[in-house]
N, C-alpha and C positions, 0 to 999 in steps of 0.2 A: 420404704424398701422394707419387704419382710424382714422380720427379726432373725429369721433363721438363715437369711443371706449372709455370706462370708463378710466380715468385717471390713475387709480391704474394699470392698467394693462403693463403700460410701466415707472412708476414713478422712479425716482432716489429719495430717500429718506435719508436725512441727519440725524444722529443719535445724539442729543444731550443730553449730560450727564450733567445734569443742573449745578451739584456742580463745574464740571472742565471746563466750557465753557467760561464763563466770569463773572467777580465779581463787581456789579454795585455801592454796597454800601460799599465796602472797608472792609468787615468783613472776608475775605481771603476765601469767598464760592461763588460760581457762583449763579446767580440769575435772576429772570426774567427782572430786569433793565438792567442786563448786556447783556442778549439775545436780548433784544429788541435793544440795541445800536448797537450789530453786525449782525442784519438782512441785512444791506447792503453787507456785507461781502458773506452770502449766496444767496442773489440775483446773485452778481457778481460770484459766484462760477458756478449757473446755477442749482441747485436742484429744484426739483418739490414741496418737504414737508418737514418737521421737525416731527421727533419722538422724544418726550422729556421724558425722564425718569422721575419716579414719582415725583410730586410736591406738593402731597398733605399733609395735616397735618399729621405730624409723629414724634414720639419720636428717630426716626434716629438709632434704632437698627441695622437695616441693610439699611441705607443711603435712606431711604424713602420707601423701599418695604415692610415695617410693617406701615400700612396706619390706623390711627386712625379716619379720618374724610375724605370720598371720593369725599366731596362735598365742601371743602375748600383748600386753599393753605396753606402750612406751612409758619409761618412768616420767617424763615430761607430764603426763596424764594421770597417772595413779599405777595400779597395779591389777593384775588378773582378778584378785579378790575383791578389789574395789569395783570392779565392773561386775562381778557377780551380783554383789551388795546393791549396785545400782539397776541393775535387772529385777532383781526381787522388790525393792522398795517401789519401782517405777510400777511393777504389775500391782502393787498394793494400792497405787492410785488410781488403778485402772487405766493405766498407759501403757502401751506396748512398746518394744525396743526394737528398732531397726539399724544396724550398723552399717556401715559401707563394706563392699567387699572390691577390691582392686585387682581384677584377673588378667588385664592387659600386659602388666608389667610388674617387675619388682623393684626393690632397691638393687644398686649393684653392691650393696653390702650383704645381700642374701645369700645363705650358704650354697645355695645352687648355683648362683653367678661366680662366688668366689672359687668354686670347686672348678667350674668351665674356665676361668682365666687360669687357673693352676694347671689344668689338664692339657691346655694347648690346642692348636688347630686340628681339625677331624676327630675331635674325643667325642665318645658319647656327651659327655657333659655338655658340650656346647650346643648337641642337638634338640636341649630344651629351651633353648634361645634361638635368635635368628642372628647366626653368624654366615658371612659371606666373605669371600675375596674380593678385592676391588677390581675394578675395570682399568684399562691401560697396560701397556708393558710391564711396568712395575707394579700394578695393582694399588698403585697412587690416587686413583680416583674411586669415590663411592661407587658401590653395586648399581645405585640408580639415583635418580634425581628427587626423590622423596623429602619433604620439608618437614620439620618439627613442628608441632602445634604452638611451640612456645617461641619460634623464630630459628634461623640458621637449619643446618643440614640434619637429617634423621638418622645419619650414622657417624660413628666416632671408630678411628683405626686403632687398635693396638700395636704395641711394639713388637709383636710377632707376625705383623701382617694382616691379620683378620680385621674385618670391620664387623660391627653389631649396631642392630637397630633398635633405636629409641625413637619413638614419636612424640615424646615429650622431652625431658632433658637426658643429658648423658647418663645420669645417676638413674635414670629408670629405662633399663633393658628390656626390650619387648618380648613376652614368653613365644614360644611355637607351641600352637594350641593344634597343631597336626601331631603332637606326640602324646603317646597315651599316658606317659607318667604325669605330663601337666595336667591332663584331666582328670586322672586319679586323685591327684594331690589336692585339686580344689574341692572336688567332692567331699574329701576327708575333712578340708576344713569347714564345709558348710556344716558338715555334721559334728564337729567339735563345738561349734557356736549353738547349733540348735539344740544340742545337748545340755547348752548351759542357759537356754531359757529364749534366748533371742526370738523374735516371731517374724523375723524376715531380714532381707538383705537388700539394698540400694546397690545396684551394680555399676559400676564406674565404668565408661567406655564400653558399653555392652555391644557397640557396633563395631567394635574395632579389633576383634580377637582374631580372626581369620584374615591371612594375607593371602592374595593371589600366589600360587606356588612358583610362578615364574619371576615374581618380584618385577614386573614391567615398570618402565617410567611412567609418571603420572600422564594421563591423558590431556591432550593440548587443549587449552583455555577454549570454552566456547565461543562461536562467533554468534553474535546477535543475530535472532532468527528474522527481526527486522532493523533499519538502520536506527542508531541509538545506542543507549548504555544497555548494559546486559540486564536482562530481566530475572526473577527468580525461575522461569520456566527453561531459559537459557542455562542456568547453572545446574538445575535437574538434569537436562540433557547431558551434560558433562559427567555427572556421577552416576550414571545409570549402571556402570560397569567400573566402579572405583577398584583400584588394586589393594585398598587396605581398610576400606569404610563399608559397612553394610553389605557383606557378603554373604549368599545364601545358606553357605556351610554353617554359619555361626547359629542358626536354629536348632542344628542336631546338639550341639552343647547344652542349650538350655532345656531341651527336651529332658535330657539327661538330669539336669539340676532340679527339674519339676519333680522328678521321681522320688530324689532324695527328700525335697520339701514334704513330699507326700507321706513318707516315712513316720512324721511327726506328727503329734496332734496338735488342735487348735489353730488350723487355718494358716499355716505359715505360708509367707508369701514373697514374692519379688518384685521391684520395681526396677526398670531398665533406663538408664541414661541411654537412649539409642537417639543418636541423630539421623534421621532418615530423609530422604527428598520428597517424599509424598506421605499422605496419610495410608495408602494402600501398604506402603513399604513397613510403616511404622507397627501397622496391625499385624504384620506377620511375627513380630515379636510376643505377642498376647494371643496367640491361637490357644484352643482349650488345652493342649497337652504342652504348651510353652510357658511363658512368664506371665504373671497374673496383670502387672500393669505397666505402662511405660509413661514418662514424662511427656508433656504436651507442649514441646517447644514453640510450635506455632503459634500457640496461644500467647506465651511468654513474649514471641518476637513481634506480635501484631501492636501496629499503631493504635492510637486512640481514634478510632475511624469506625461508625457503626456498620458500614456495610463490609468491611474487611473482617470486622470480628463475628459479623454473622457466618460469613462463609466460613471460616475457620471453625466455628462451633458446629455448623451443619456438617462440614467435612469428617470431623472428628467423630462426632457421634455416630454418622453414617458407616465408617470404615470400621470403627472399633467395635460398634454395635454388630456388624455383620459377622465377626467372629467370636461375639461374647463377652466381650471384656468392656469394664466401664471406662469411661474417659475420666482422664485427671487434668485438674487445672493448675498452673503455678503462674505467679507474677514476678517474682524475685528468687534469686538463689546467689550462692557464694562465687559465682563464676560471671555474674553480668551485674551491670549498673542497677542499683535499687529504683524500683519503679517510680516513685514520686519525683526523681532527678530525671526520669527519662519523659515521664509524661509532663513534666514542667517545662517543656521547650514548646515552642508553637510548631517546629518542624517534628513533632512525635511521629515518626514513620515506622514501619516495618523495618526489618533488617534480615539479614542470611544466616543460616545456620553455620556455625564455626567461624563467625566473622565477629570481631571485637566492634562491640558499639561506641561509634564515635558521636558524642553529642552534637548537636545542630544548633547554633542559636543560644542567647543568653539564658539563663534558668529563671523561670519563675515558679519558686517553690510552692507559692500559696495556690497557685493554679495546678500544680503536679500534686500536692496533697490533696486538693479536692478532687481530682481525677482518682487518684489513688483509693480515697475512701468508696468512691462510686464503683472502682472496679474490684474492690474487695467484697461488695455485695454482689455484684454480677458473678464474681468467681463461685462464690459460696450458694449460688441459689441455682448453679447449673448442675445437669444430672451426674452424678459420678463421685469421684474423690476431688481432695483439693490439699495443696501443699502450701505452709506457711513459713517463708524463712526468718529467723530469729531477727527481732527488731521491725520486723512488716508490722506487726500489731502496735507499735510504738510510731509508727509514720516516720522513721529515720529516712533521711536522704543518704545518697551517695557522699561521702567526704573526698570531694574532688581537689582539695589544696593541701592534700600531705606532703610535707616538705621532700624531697627526692631523697635525702640522707634516711629517711624512715621507710622507704619503698622495700619490700621483702619478697614480692612475688618473682620468681624466676624468669617471669616474661619480660620484666625490667631489664634485666643483664642480658638475656638471650636476643632481645630486639635491639641491642646497643644503644639501649636508653631512648628509644622512640616511641614504646609503650609502657605507661604507666602499671601496665596489669591491672589486678582485681583487688588489689589491697583497699580500694576505697569503700567497698560493700562489705568488706571484713573487719572493720573497726569495733572494738569492744562495745558492747551495748551497754547504756546507763541504768542503773538499778535505783539509785538513790543519791541525795546531797546535791550540792550547789555547785561542785567543780570537780574535774577529774580527779581519780577515777570513777566518780559517781557510783561507789557501791560495786563495782565490777571486783575489785579485791581490797583487800587491806589500804587504809589510806594512804599509807607510806610506799605502796608499791606502784611501780611504772608500767602501765600496760605496754604489752609489746606494739601496740600502735597506738600513735596520740589521738586521743579523743578530742572533738571541737570544744572549746572554752563556750559554747552556747547551746549544750545539749540539757542542761539541768531541767527545763520545762520538759522535756522529752521522756524523762525516767519513769519507770515503773511506779515509783512514789509519787510522783507528781501528777500523773494520768489517773490513778486510781480514785474513783470516786467521782471524776469529774464527766458528768453525761455526754460533753461535748469533745471529749478527747479521742483520738483514734484508738486507745487501749479498749476502753470503755464500748466503743463500737464493735471492735471483734469480739468480746466476751459475751454483746447482747446478741450479736448475729450468730455465734457458734452455739449460743444456748437456744434459740430459735430454731437453729437448723438440726440440733440434737431432738428436740422436742416435736418439731412440726412433722406430720405424716408425708407431707407432699416432698419433703425435702431428702438429699442423699441420692442414692441410686435410683433410678426409673427412665421416665420419659417427661419430655417438654412438647408445648405447643406454641408456636409463634402466633402472637395476636397483631390484629391489623394496627399499624401506626405509621407515621409520616416518616420522610427521610429523615435519618440522623437520630432516631428512636429506636431503641431495643426495648421490645416488649413481649414476654412470654409466660405462659401459666405453667404451674405444676399442678398436677391433681392429688389430693383434693383441695380446693380453696386457695390457691396461691397464685400471686403474680408478681414479677418483678419488672421496673420500667428502669431504663437508665437512657437520661437525655444526653447524647453525644453532639446536639445541635448547637447551635449559636443562639436560639431562641428558648425561651420558656415554653414549658409544654403543660397543658391542662391534663390532671390526672384522668383514667379511665374511671369508671364506674368501681365501686368498691365498698365493702362494708366496714373496714377499718385499715389504718395504717399500723402496720407491723415494726417497720423500723425504715428510716430514713438516713442517707450519709450526710446530709445536710438540713438545716430548717426548711418546712414546708409554710408557705403562705398563700392563703386562699386556694387550695386545692391545686397549686402550679409546682411544678418540677422544674427548676433552674437549670440552666446548662451545667453540664459536669456533675451531676447528681443522680442518684438512683433510690429508689423506694421498693420496699416490699409491702405488699398489699393482701388483705385477706379478701377475696372475692367469692360471690355466689355461684359462679358458673365457670367453666373452661371452654372459651369459644373454640368454634373450628377453626382451621388454618386457613387464613385469607388466601 
């Protein structure tokens, strides 16, 4: 990628789920002090930026995604001065800082919502949120049949008879983004943080801000196009005119945000958490006058299958390239099962957007880890940028046996204890030592979620210097990616390969080969092996392995 290109077109961004990264004050919860102390790890890893999950003042009904004050840091994590010091120190390490912004809703403790409750039905204060009278003779039925993403109805009734909308928990009332005060307030919030040096924002629920003005009931569930279970195409047909997801009017908001970012120097950028039903719909978020990048959930949701992965890669590059945007690639985040545990099932299948992943079959963690190593090389070789979720570089699996008494995700309660939620991918990461808390915090501090007793070998300390470790694989891959002229943003060319093999070239002089078949594969011609996800013997790539090669030419597309 040309050195003059914006940094975000090829950046590797590390996701910090701050509660679980590092505990600096000994209360069992990660914080800014812990993050500042661990910046050298991120520097050594070789990432370009950190994305920090919400650190704003919050009652923590949804671990910070219920924001009471967007211009202050919650005392659980530190102070505004601590955040300013973190930004300064990260920049000194060459690491950019991207906090979360949560525009779909606020906390019910936000000053605006408290004013709305006090003002009563029909007041101007309530117009900033989505308040409606109920249905039925006495208004006792919700205004429509919308459901919360966390389970249960998406409406709560107040004693005065009004209902308010919350697509997540009742403590997270949805804002009315058709109101000019809401739009002006968030543009002011962006300027507040850009002025303190942040380099961009990750936008939570970017596809959800605009609701259909008539708030109609949900569309009927799609009937299969052919006999049998619903396919992804059937679900897409259902959501083409969804009343509260991915509505066209949302892009007007982001065009205004882009203008705010452009007021500041240094290529400030946005990344959208936008669930869209097709690559074309996703590309609409990242047109030249809109947001800069968007998460590629199709790649994350794809099963371990060469044909499916190639289709996702082709579709992503084609649709995003058509609007001049780079692709982004991601394997795990704070909302989904960690990918070694997804890939470690024999039925490692694709799954639908906005649907909880239900593991199928027994876990073979050795298999999942092999595939995770290969997937990392695939992801980091593709054109565009990439996201690394904390602990991914350590090969952490999902913690699937947390005791029910430890579960804290609101999904657990909202689902009536039928969905264990996302806590299993949020367990605090191990840094050192032989027993919990593994250096996450002081030895006498109990982490907010319990860590497994067998994680000593997965700590940063245990893996550092071990050439066979996941950590050293990531460190080496990121070093090569940073130094090799072929990697980062740009183009790729598929090479001829048999079924089950993904093989492509990047110019100049680079090739990536991934074996997703059940048989060994003889490596194509090359001048050197740059990096492999596992041992190579006699020039053969074993199943569930990947390799980076130096090559002398870039073959034509087969």
